[in-house]
C-alpha positions in Angstrom: -32.2 -24.9 -106.7 -30.8 -21.6 -105.6 -29.0 -21.2 -102.3 -30.5 -18.8 -99.7 -28.5 -17.6 -96.8 -29.4 -18.4 -93.3 -30.8 -14.9 -92.5 -33.1 -15.0 -95.6 -34.4 -18.5 -94.6 -35.0 -17.3 -91.0 -36.7 -14.2 -92.4 -39.2 -16.4 -94.4 -39.9 -18.7 -91.5 -40.6 -15.9 -89.0 -42.7 -14.0 -91.5 -44.9 -17.1 -92.1 -45.2 -17.7 -88.5 -46.4 -14.2 -88.1 -49.1 -15.0 -90.7 -47.7 -13.1 -93.7 -49.2 -14.3 -97.0 -46.8 -16.5 -99.0 -46.8 -14.2 -102.1 -45.5 -11.4 -99.9 -42.7 -13.5 -98.5 -41.7 -14.6 -102.0 -41.6 -10.9 -103.0 -39.5 -10.0 -100.1 -37.0 -12.9 -99.9 -37.2 -14.5 -103.5 -37.9 -17.9 -101.9 -40.6 -20.1 -103.7 -43.7 -20.8 -101.8 -43.0 -24.4 -101.9 -39.5 -23.9 -100.5 -41.0 -21.7 -97.6 -43.2 -24.6 -96.6 -40.3 -27.0 -96.7 -38.2 -24.5 -94.5 -41.0 -24.2 -92.0 -41.5 -28.0 -91.8 -37.7 -28.5 -91.2 -37.7 -25.9 -88.4 -40.5 -27.8 -86.7 -38.9 -31.1 -87.3 -35.7 -29.7 -85.7 -37.6 -28.5 -82.4 -38.7 -25.0 -83.3 -42.2 -23.8 -82.2 -43.6 -20.3 -83.2 -43.4 -19.0 -79.7 -39.9 -19.8 -79.3 -36.6 -18.1 -80.5 -35.5 -19.4 -84.0 -32.1 -20.8 -83.7 -29.6 -21.5 -86.4 -29.8 -25.3 -85.6 -33.5 -25.1 -86.5 -32.7 -24.2 -90.1 -29.4 -26.1 -90.4 -28.6 -27.5 -93.8 -28.6 -31.2 -94.5 -25.1 -32.8 -95.1 -24.2 -32.4 -98.7 -23.7 -35.7 -100.7 -20.8 -36.3 -102.9 -16.9 -37.1 -102.8 -15.1 -35.5 -99.9 -12.1 -33.4 -101.0 -8.9 -35.0 -100.3 -6.0 -32.8 -99.2 -2.7 -33.8 -100.5 0.7 -32.5 -99.8 0.6 -31.0 -103.4 -2.5 -28.9 -102.4 -1.2 -27.6 -99.2 
């Protein structure tokens, strides 16, 4: 899945909240219609309402899985 910057994700959520059709949002942002729905659900789950200001915390990424990088003296 491609990565979309915070500003692009915010644009998609706000456009959808304003009633913009999904096809138009996809054309402007490049985000799939399914992903736009997921972004909107995540924003609402994180406390956003359509009549409030959209904050970074409403669209924050989930922690990424995987091994954490170890910094050794050789790498410093």
